[in-house]
C-alpha positions in Angstrom: -14.7 -27.6 36.2 -12.1 -29.9 34.6 -12.4 -33.5 35.7 -11.0 -37.0 35.0 -11.8 -38.7 31.7 -10.8 -42.3 31.2 -10.4 -44.0 27.9 -9.1 -47.3 26.7 -5.3 -47.7 26.2 -4.0 -47.5 22.6 -1.0 -48.7 20.8 1.9 -46.2 20.2 1.6 -44.3 17.0 4.0 -42.7 14.5 4.0 -38.9 14.0 4.5 -37.1 10.8 6.2 -33.8 11.5 8.1 -33.9 14.8 9.8 -36.8 16.4 10.6 -37.2 20.1 14.1 -38.0 21.3 14.6 -39.0 24.9 18.0 -39.1 26.4 18.6 -40.2 30.0 22.0 -39.5 31.5 22.8 -41.2 34.8 25.2 -39.2 37.1 26.7 -40.6 40.3 26.9 -38.2 43.2 30.7 -38.1 43.1 33.2 -35.4 42.0 33.0 -34.5 38.4 36.4 -36.1 37.6 35.0 -39.5 38.6 31.6 -39.3 37.0 30.3 -41.9 34.6 28.5 -40.3 31.7 28.7 -39.4 28.0 32.4 -38.5 28.2 33.1 -42.2 28.9 31.5 -43.3 25.6 29.7 -41.7 22.8 26.3 -42.9 21.7 27.6 -43.9 18.4 24.9 -44.6 15.8 22.0 -44.2 18.2 18.7 -43.7 16.4 17.6 -40.1 16.8 14.0 -41.2 16.9 14.7 -43.6 19.8 15.8 -43.5 23.4 19.5 -43.4 24.4 19.9 -44.2 28.1 23.2 -43.6 29.7 23.9 -45.8 32.8 27.0 -46.4 34.8 27.3 -49.9 33.2 26.9 -48.7 29.7 24.4 -47.4 27.1 21.0 -48.9 26.7 19.0 -48.3 23.5 15.3 -48.5 23.5 13.0 -48.1 20.6 10.4 -45.3 20.7 7.8 -44.0 18.3 7.7 -40.3 17.4 5.4 -38.0 19.2 4.4 -34.8 17.4 4.0 -31.6 19.5 5.5 -32.9 22.7 5.5 -30.3 25.5 6.2 -32.2 28.8 7.6 -35.4 30.2 7.1 -37.4 33.4 9.0 -40.4 34.6 7.0 -43.3 36.0 7.7 -43.7 39.8 9.3 -47.0 40.4 9.7 -47.6 36.6 12.6 -48.3 34.4 14.9 -45.9 32.6 12.6 -45.4 29.6 9.3 -45.7 31.4 7.8 -42.3 30.8 4.7 -40.4 29.7 4.9 -37.7 27.1 2.2 -35.1 26.9 1.5 -33.0 23.8 0.0 -29.5 23.5 -3.1 -31.1 22.1 -3.7 -33.1 25.3 -2.5 -36.5 24.1 -0.5 -38.6 26.5 1.8 -41.2 25.0 3.2 -44.0 27.3 6.5 -45.6 26.7 8.2 -48.6 28.2 6.0 -50.2 30.8 4.1 -47.0 31.4 0.3 -47.6 31.3 -2.1 -45.5 29.3 -4.6 -43.9 31.7 -6.3 -41.6 29.2 -6.0 -38.1 27.9 -8.0 -35.2 26.6 -7.1 -35.4 22.9 -9.9 -34.3 20.7 -11.5 -32.2 23.4 -11.6 -28.4 23.1 -9.3 -27.0 25.8 -6.4 -24.5 26.2 -2.9 -25.8 25.3 -1.5 -28.4 27.7 1.7 -27.2 29.2 2.7 -29.9 31.8 2.2 -33.5 33.0 3.0 -34.7 36.6 3.0 -38.3 37.8 1.3 -39.6 40.9 3.5 -41.4 43.5 2.2 -44.9 42.7 2.9 -44.7 39.0 -0.8 -45.5 38.4 -1.9 -42.1 37.2 -1.0 -38.5 36.2 -2.3 -35.0 36.0 -2.3 -32.6 33.0 -2.3 -28.9 33.4 -3.3 -26.4 30.7 -2.2 -22.8 30.1 -5.4 -21.4 31.5 -5.0 -23.3 34.8 -7.2 -26.2 34.1 -6.2 -29.5 35.7 -7.2 -33.0 34.4 -6.7 -36.2 36.5 -6.3 -39.7 35.2 -5.8 -43.1 36.8 -5.5 -43.3 40.5 -4.7 -39.6 41.1 -7.3 -37.2 42.6 -8.6 -33.9 41.4 -7.9 -31.2 44.0 -8.9 -28.0 42.2 -7.7 -25.8 39.4 -7.4 -22.2 38.2 -9.8 -22.9 35.4 -12.2 -20.0 35.0 -10.0 -17.6 37.1 -8.5 -14.6 35.3 -4.8 -15.1 35.4 -2.2 -12.4 34.8 0.1 -14.8 32.9 -0.4 -18.3 31.6 0.4 -21.4 33.7 3.7 -22.9 32.5 4.5 -25.8 34.9 3.2 -28.2 37.5 4.6 -30.2 40.4 2.9 -32.8 42.7 3.4 -33.5 46.4 5.1 -36.8 47.4 1.8 -38.1 48.9 -0.1 -37.5 45.7 -2.6 -35.6 47.7 -2.0 -32.2 46.0 -0.1 -30.2 43.4 1.2 -26.8 42.6 0.8 -24.7 39.4 3.1 -21.9 38.5 2.5 -19.1 36.0 5.0 -17.3 33.8 5.0 -14.3 36.1 6.0 -16.5 39.1 2.6 -16.8 40.7 2.2 -20.1 42.5 -1.2 -21.8 43.2 -1.5 -24.7 45.6 -4.2 -27.4 45.9 -4.9 -30.4 48.1 -2.1 -31.0 50.6 0.3 -28.8 48.7 1.2 -25.9 50.9 2.0 -22.4 49.7 5.5 -21.3 50.6 5.8 -18.2 48.5 6.1 -17.0 44.9 7.6 -14.5 42.6 4.2 -13.0 41.7 4.4 -9.2 41.8 8.2 -9.3 41.5 9.7 -7.8 38.3 11.5 -10.8 36.6 14.2 -10.4 33.9 12.8 -13.4 32.1 9.5 -15.5 32.6 9.3 -18.6 34.8 9.5 -21.7 32.7 9.8 -24.6 35.2 9.1 -25.9 38.7 10.3 -28.8 40.9 9.3 -29.8 44.4 11.4 -31.2 47.2 11.0 -34.9 48.3 9.4 -33.8 51.6 6.8 -31.7 49.9 7.9 -28.9 52.1 9.1 -26.6 49.4 9.8 -26.0 45.7 12.0 -24.3 43.2 11.1 -22.1 40.3 13.4 -21.5 37.3 13.3 -18.6 34.8 14.3 -18.7 31.2 17.6 -17.0 32.0 18.5 -19.7 34.5 17.6 -17.8 37.6 16.5 -20.2 40.4 14.2 -19.2 43.2 13.7 -21.4 46.3 10.9 -21.6 48.8 10.1 -23.6 51.9 12.7 -26.3 52.6 14.1 -26.1 49.1 17.7 -25.1 49.3 19.4 -22.8 46.9 22.3 -24.6 45.2 23.2 -22.2 42.4 21.9 -20.8 39.1 23.1 -19.8 35.7 21.5 -16.4 35.5 24.9 -14.7 35.5 26.2 -16.8 32.6 25.9 -16.1 28.9 23.7 -19.0 27.7 23.6 -20.1 24.1 19.8 -20.7 24.5 17.1 -20.3 27.1 16.4 -22.6 30.0 13.2 -24.6 29.5 12.9 -26.7 32.6 14.4 -28.2 35.8 14.4 -31.5 37.7 15.5 -32.1 41.3 17.7 -34.9 42.7 16.1 -37.6 44.8 17.7 -36.2 48.0 16.4 -32.7 47.3 19.9 -31.2 47.6 20.5 -30.5 44.0 18.9 -30.0 40.6 19.5 -30.0 36.9 18.6 -27.1 34.5 18.2 -27.9 30.8 18.3 -25.4 28.0 16.5 -25.4 24.7 19.7 -26.4 22.8 20.3 -29.4 25.1 22.9 -28.0 27.5 22.5 -29.4 31.0 23.7 -27.5 34.1 23.9 -29.5 37.3 23.9 -28.0 40.8 24.4 -29.3 44.4 24.4 -33.1 44.7 23.5 -33.4 41.0 27.3 -33.4 40.5 28.4 -33.9 44.1 30.0 -30.5 44.3 27.7 -28.1 46.2 27.2 -24.8 44.3 29.3 -25.9 41.3 27.5 -25.5 37.9 28.7 -27.9 35.3 27.6 -27.9 31.7 27.2 -31.6 30.7 27.6 -32.5 27.0 25.4 -35.3 26.0 27.4 -36.1 22.8 24.1 -35.8 20.9 23.5 -34.0 17.7 20.1 -32.6 18.5 17.8 -32.1 15.5 15.4 -29.9 17.3 14.7 -28.0 20.6 14.6 -29.5 24.0 11.1 -29.0 25.6 11.3 -30.5 29.1 13.2 -32.5 31.6 12.2 -34.9 34.4 14.2 -36.6 37.2 14.5 -40.4 37.0 12.7 -42.2 39.9 15.9 -43.8 41.0 17.3 -40.4 41.7 20.5 -40.9 39.7 19.7 -39.0 36.5 17.1 -37.5 34.3 15.3 -37.8 31.0 15.1 -34.9 28.5 12.4 -34.6 25.9 13.5 -33.2 22.5 11.5 -32.3 19.4 13.6 -34.0 16.7 12.9 -32.1 13.5 13.7 -34.6 10.8 12.1 -33.0 7.8 8.6 -32.5 6.5 8.2 -29.1 8.1 6.2 -26.5 6.2 7.5 -23.0 5.7 5.7 -21.7 8.8 7.1 -24.3 11.2 10.6 -23.8 9.7 10.2 -20.0 10.2 9.5 -20.6 13.9 12.8 -22.4 14.3 14.5 -19.2 13.2 13.0 -17.2 16.1 14.6 -16.9 19.5 12.8 -18.3 22.5 12.4 -14.7 23.7 10.7 -13.8 20.5 8.3 -16.8 20.6 7.5 -15.9 24.2 6.4 -12.4 23.2 3.9 -13.9 20.7 2.6 -16.4 23.2 2.2 -13.7 25.9 0.4 -11.5 23.4 -1.9 -14.4 22.5 -2.5 -15.0 26.1 -3.6 -11.3 26.5 -5.7 -11.4 23.3 -7.3 -14.8 23.5 -6.2 -16.7 26.6 -3.7 -18.4 24.3 -6.4 -20.1 22.2 -5.0 -20.2 18.7 -8.2 -21.7 17.4 -10.7 -19.3 18.9 -13.6 -17.8 17.0 -16.1 -16.0 19.2 -18.0 -14.3 16.4 -16.6 -10.8 17.3 -14.9 -10.4 13.9 -11.4 -11.3 15.2 -9.9 -14.7 15.0 -7.1 -16.9 16.4 -4.5 -16.4 19.0 -3.6 -12.8 18.3 -7.0 -11.8 17.1 -6.5 -11.0 13.4 -9.3 -9.4 11.5 -10.1 -11.2 8.2 -9.0 -8.2 6.3 -5.6 -8.0 8.1 -5.1 -11.7 7.6 -5.7 -11.5 3.9 -3.4 -8.4 3.6 -0.4 -10.5 4.8 -1.2 -13.4 2.5 -3.4 -15.6 4.7 -6.0 -17.8 3.1 -9.3 -18.7 4.8 -9.7 -17.4 8.3 -6.9 -17.0 10.9 -8.3 -19.4 13.5 -8.2 -22.2 10.9 -4.4 -21.9 10.5 -1.7 -23.4 12.7 -0.1 -21.4 15.5 3.1 -21.4 13.4 1.3 -19.7 10.5 -0.4 -17.3 12.7 2.9 -16.2 14.2 4.5 -16.0 10.8 1.8 -13.7 9.5 1.7 -11.7 12.7 5.4 -10.9 12.1 4.5 -9.7 8.6 1.7 -7.6 10.1 4.1 -6.2 12.6 6.4 -5.1 9.8 3.6 -3.1 8.3 1.7 -1.7 11.2 4.0 -2.1 14.2 2.7 -3.1 17.6 -0.2 -0.7 17.2 -1.9 -3.6 15.3 -2.6 -4.9 18.9 -3.1 -1.6 20.7 -4.3 -2.6 24.1 -2.3 -5.8 24.7 1.0 -4.5 23.2 0.7 -1.5 25.6 -0.1 -3.8 28.5 2.9 -5.9 27.8 5.2 -2.9 27.4 5.9 -3.6 23.7 5.4 0.1 22.8 
């Protein structure tokens, strides 16, 4: 069963391939015409590898080191505008500002990390992996996990209760799993979704939660009020996450291309969705969003692709989020989403290539030794030749043929 692992803090590092850009935009709960924000002043020459923080009184620039492979962000309760933790798929947690390093699971074999959630004191955090494993660090407790349980779809997000005595996990199919003092208020499990669930946020009372799908559909449970969605709009890119306001009467939805849609008291106009332009030239996709502890804004985590990408990583940027989701769901079916798996059964990696098929589409070595990006690249090549029949059982299960 996953458990806490503590290690000594380390100094921030510089990544090679992907940089992280954090932008925090503070919005007052007043009509849109009176809001302070990016429209009142561009960020100018803000360093795309730094932190640009928008506040009512002006723009604050904070230096930040790049973090390769960022997947989730959590703001430090009671912290400043740039006090955040960034979690990577590999299980590393990078602190910024005054955030303390409480440890991580980098270098340990585990399923990909998909979420980080902060404890209420700011003295610890949880990590959640796609197979439902939960890892606790600092002063937060371990209350259980889905590790070792056969899931229909992978875990995609996590939210904690205001007491820090529990948490929820949500899977891509909308199934919700509660632990500790987190109560179960319902789920979308068993309901046919147009797009998979990608994010989750809890209410300040702990008496409810919201789920959001990639198409912007919002589903509310318990005392979480419904304040609107963007599922009926034509989005330029998929929604990747959500964050709630401090009063629990609104939320922000953020898309992969950086558009932010605010509902309820997030803009002070109940039920009115507003697309907020950051005035930022994003160099890569947004991966997550978190509400600021002051309740007046949010931080968004962006993979800032500034060069150095190999051909396989560059290829992934040409695929739509929906296409990438298909490969991740196929990998979940084939290997529980473990792109480095080698069980000795003659099939390797996330989508279980045979060595012969791998070589036939130009792969060198064995598939599990390659990156996820290369495996998806070569899977697309194999698909061109053999169709979805190259993965007979899982492609049929997922309705791909």
